[in-house]
ZAPALUM-730017 format. One record per residue: residue number from 1; residue in one letter; y negated, z negated, x negated of N, C-alpha, C in turn. Coordinates in steps of 0.001 Angstrom, whole numbers, plus 500000, padded with zeros to 6 digits. Layout:
     i   aa     n.py     n.pz     n.px    ca.py    ca.pz    ca.px     c.py     c.pz     c.px
   NUM    A        Y        Z        X        Y        Z        X        Y        Z        X
...
This chain:
     i   aa     n.py     n.pz     n.px    ca.py    ca.pz    ca.px     c.py     c.pz     c.px
     1    M   497011   493230   478346   495877   493630   479169   495929   495141   479399
     2    A   495724   495542   480629   495777   496960   480978   494499   497663   480524
     3    S   494660   498876   480116   493527   499681   479688   492871   500325   480900
     4    K   491550   500466   480866   490842   501133   481959   490729   502634   481708
     5    K   491295   503086   480602   491249   504514   480291   492239   505247   481185
     6    N   491780   506271   481869   492642   507060   482748   493397   508109   481953
     7    V   494647   508300   482327   495443   509346   481713   494910   510707   482147
     8    V   494522   510805   483415   493936   512030   483952   492451   511760   484163
     9    P   491576   512435   483420   490138   512132   483502   489547   512233   484908
    10    E   490070   513126   485735   489535   513293   487085   489983   512174   488026
    11    A   490893   511337   487579   491461   510304   488449   490420   509281   488894
    12    R   489535   508850   488016   488548   507834   488382   487653   508317   489519
    13    E   487169   509546   489421   486310   510090   490470   487078   510257   491775
    14    A   488321   510702   491681   489142   510858   492891   489388   509511   493561
    15    L   489653   508476   492761   489858   507140   493322   488579   506596   493950
    16    N   487447   506868   493334   486165   506423   493920   485906   507105   495263
    17    R   486199   508399   495351   486031   509109   496627   486975   508537   497678
    18    F   488209   508264   497260   489204   507694   498161   488764   506316   498658
    19    K   488195   505508   497763   487715   504175   498130   486549   504267   499115
    20    M   485631   505189   498882   484491   505366   499787   484957   505815   501170
    21    E   485938   506715   501201   486487   507198   502467   487166   506056   503229
    22    A   487939   505248   502517   488614   504104   503149   487596   503100   503672
    23    A   486525   502875   502927   485482   501935   503355   484809   502414   504628
    24    S   484524   503702   504714   483871   504209   505921   484804   504124   507122
    25    E   486121   504284   506898   487082   504209   507997   487189   502803   508584
    26    V   486988   501779   507753   487077   500398   508253   485700   499807   508552
    27    G   484657   500629   508407   483308   500196   508778   482613   499299   507771
    28    V   482972   499424   506491   482323   498631   505442   481325   499526   504726
    29    N   480114   499025   504567   479059   499776   503899   479218   499603   502393
    30    L   479807   500574   501725   480054   500519   500291   479027   501400   499604
    31    K   478454   500885   498534   477455   501672   497794   478001   502013   496415
    32    Q   477441   503010   495790   477854   503388   494439   477530   502242   493491
    33    G   478406   502000   492534   478166   500937   491556   478702   499596   492010
    34    Y   477966   498543   491678   478392   497169   491915   478332   496816   493398
    35    N   479410   496201   493895   479487   495783   495292   479893   494315   495395
    36    G   479347   493484   494532   479702   492071   494485   479258   491278   495694
    37    D   478429   491856   496539   477964   491156   497737   478949   491284   498903
    38    L   480042   492023   498720   481046   492147   499780   481820   490843   499930
    39    T   482214   490535   501153   483077   489382   501370   484504   489747   500971
    40    S   485329   488734   500793   486738   488985   500465   487408   489770   501573
    41    R   487045   489465   502805   487633   490175   503949   487275   491659   503912
    42    Q   486010   491973   503609   485587   493367   503554   486300   494114   502423
    43    A   486333   493495   501239   486986   494131   500097   488482   494316   500378
    44    G   489097   493308   500989   490516   493395   501313   490815   494462   502337
    45    S   489903   494633   503292   490136   495663   504308   490070   497056   503691
    46    I   489232   497246   502686   489167   498537   502002   490474   498787   501256
    47    G   490910   497789   500485   492166   497923   499754   493344   498125   500690
    48    G   493357   497395   501797   494440   497530   502767   494493   498922   503370
    49    Q   493324   499477   503663   493259   500833   504218   493784   501850   503199
    50    M   493462   501633   501927   493938   502539   500888   495463   502474   500778
    51    V   496002   501265   500814   497459   501099   500724   498144   501724   501930
    52    K   497541   501552   503115   498125   502136   504327   498285   503645   504204
    53    K   497326   504273   503556   497374   505729   503429   498307   506173   502308
    54    I   498488   505353   501288   499317   505730   500148   500784   505424   500406
    55    E   501103   504255   500931   502479   503787   500978   503441   504597   501832
    56    P   503093   505017   503048   504140   505631   503871   504508   507060   503476
    57    I   504647   507283   502195   505021   508615   501736   506441   508935   502178
    58    R   507342   507993   501981   508725   508225   502356   509350   506896   502761
    59    T   509847   506817   503968   510529   505609   504401   511853   505989   505031
    60    G   512708   505042   505119   514002   505322   505720   514655   504033   506176
    61    L   515776   504153   506784   516511   503009   507281   517946   503149   506807
    62    K   518425   502146   506128   519799   502152   505633   520613   501188   506472
    63    K   521715   501651   507022   522575   500820   507843   523950   500736   507204
    64    F   524509   499551   507202   525886   499406   506776   526493   498198   507466
    65    R   527806   498074   507349   528504   496975   507999   529090   496073   506923
    66    R   529087   494765   507206   529696   493832   506265   530342   492683   507007
    67    Q   531204   491996   506334   531896   490833   506886   530875   489733   507164
    68    S   531005   489072   508304   530114   487977   508648   530318   486815   507683
    69    R   529242   486208   507258   529337   485038   506390   529559   483770   507187
    70    V   529338   483830   508494   529447   482651   509348   530767   482641   510111
    71    L   531083   483759   510719   532296   483846   511540   533325   484721   510846
    72    P   534442   484137   510418   535476   484944   509763   535995   486041   510690
    73    K   536362   487153   510121   536918   488315   510823   535926   488986   511775
    74    H   534639   488730   511631   533616   489410   512422   532842   490336   511490
    75    I   532468   491478   512016   531691   492451   511244   530282   492504   511830
    76    N   529290   492404   510972   527892   492474   511402   527288   493803   510966
    77    Q   526468   494365   511845   525694   495551   511493   524429   495069   510797
    78    I   524174   495529   509594   523009   495123   508815   522111   496340   508649
    79    E   520801   496155   508819   519849   497244   508625   518801   496817   507607
    80    Y   518564   497649   506642   517506   497433   505659   516547   498598   505749
    81    E   515267   498298   505790   514258   499346   505751   513738   499418   504320
    82    Y   513516   500613   503835   513035   500768   502476   511911   501775   502431
    83    S   511127   501700   501374   510063   502672   501133   510231   503224   499743
    84    L   510055   504497   499599   510068   505131   498297   508668   505669   498063
    85    I   508014   505106   497073   506637   505498   496784   506632   506355   495537
    86    L   506125   507548   495677   506101   508486   494551   504724   508526   493932
């Protein structure tokens, strides 16, 4: 079971501010404290907005060539997109 104790004491308040900001951006009325009256869609939209802002820290595209698995002696261009989250 994960501990709710923060390694950085200021982290909880910063995350709460971030959550409130994300809620206002998606038009969800979030109040301090318990928000059990939110629908799953509303709660998910807040979390989704938070992830959208956190995830695209670093992205890239890796390209390489490999032998075709279907057609012998054919080379296919393969592209993989990746994200590096710090």
